[in-house]
C-alpha positions as CSV (number, residue, x, y, z in Angstrom):
1,M,163.0,-39.5,-26.7
2,S,164.5,-38.2,-24.1
3,L,164.6,-34.4,-23.8
4,L,168.0,-33.4,-23.5
5,P,170.3,-33.9,-26.5
6,V,172.6,-36.4,-26.2
7,M,175.6,-35.8,-28.4
8,V,177.7,-39.0,-29.9
9,I,181.3,-38.8,-30.6
10,F,183.2,-42.9,-32.1
11,G,179.5,-44.6,-30.1
12,L,180.8,-42.7,-27.0
13,S,177.3,-41.1,-25.8
14,F,178.0,-37.5,-24.0
15,P,174.9,-35.2,-21.6
16,P,175.5,-31.6,-23.7
17,V,176.7,-30.5,-19.2
18,F,179.7,-32.3,-20.8
19,F,180.3,-30.0,-23.1
20,E,179.9,-27.0,-20.8
21,I,182.2,-27.9,-17.9
22,L,184.9,-28.6,-20.4
23,L,184.6,-24.7,-21.7
24,A,184.4,-23.7,-17.8
25,L,187.7,-25.8,-17.2
26,V,189.0,-23.9,-20.8
27,I,188.3,-20.2,-19.1
28,F,188.1,-20.9,-15.5
29,F,192.2,-22.1,-16.3
30,L,192.9,-18.6,-18.8
31,L,191.5,-16.9,-16.0
32,R,193.1,-18.1,-13.1
33,R,196.9,-18.0,-15.2
34,L,195.4,-13.9,-16.1
35,L,195.2,-13.8,-12.1
36,Q,198.4,-15.2,-10.3
37,P,200.6,-12.7,-11.8
38,T,198.1,-9.4,-10.2
39,G,199.4,-10.5,-6.9
40,I,195.1,-11.0,-6.4
41,Y,196.1,-14.0,-4.1
42,D,197.8,-13.1,-2.0
43,V,194.5,-11.2,-0.4
44,V,192.9,-14.0,-1.0
45,W,192.1,-15.5,2.5
46,H,192.0,-19.3,1.1
47,P,193.1,-19.8,-2.4
48,A,191.8,-22.8,-2.9
49,L,187.9,-22.0,-1.6
50,F,188.9,-18.6,-4.1
51,N,189.4,-21.7,-6.5
52,T,186.6,-23.0,-6.5
53,A,183.9,-20.4,-6.2
54,L,185.9,-18.7,-9.7
55,F,185.2,-22.2,-11.5
56,C,181.6,-22.2,-10.2
57,C,180.4,-18.8,-11.4
58,V,182.3,-19.6,-14.6
59,F,180.5,-22.9,-14.9
60,Y,177.0,-20.9,-13.8
61,L,177.5,-17.7,-16.6
62,I,178.5,-20.8,-18.9
63,S,174.9,-22.9,-18.3
64,C,172.6,-19.4,-18.1
65,F,174.3,-18.2,-21.7
66,F,174.4,-22.0,-23.2
67,I,170.0,-22.3,-22.5
């Protein structure tokens, strides 16, 4: 018996972090879509690095919420 529950969907087993990553991706894309018209990407030094940090922050907040 493992400590973490595994979700089995149609015979495929997924770890719980998989669904947290999917939720973080959806929220990240929504945030990015909302931030683009504000012009923040004109001020940011490296947009790809900013996007990576934004995703990491969203994923951290979601993983803290589900624990």
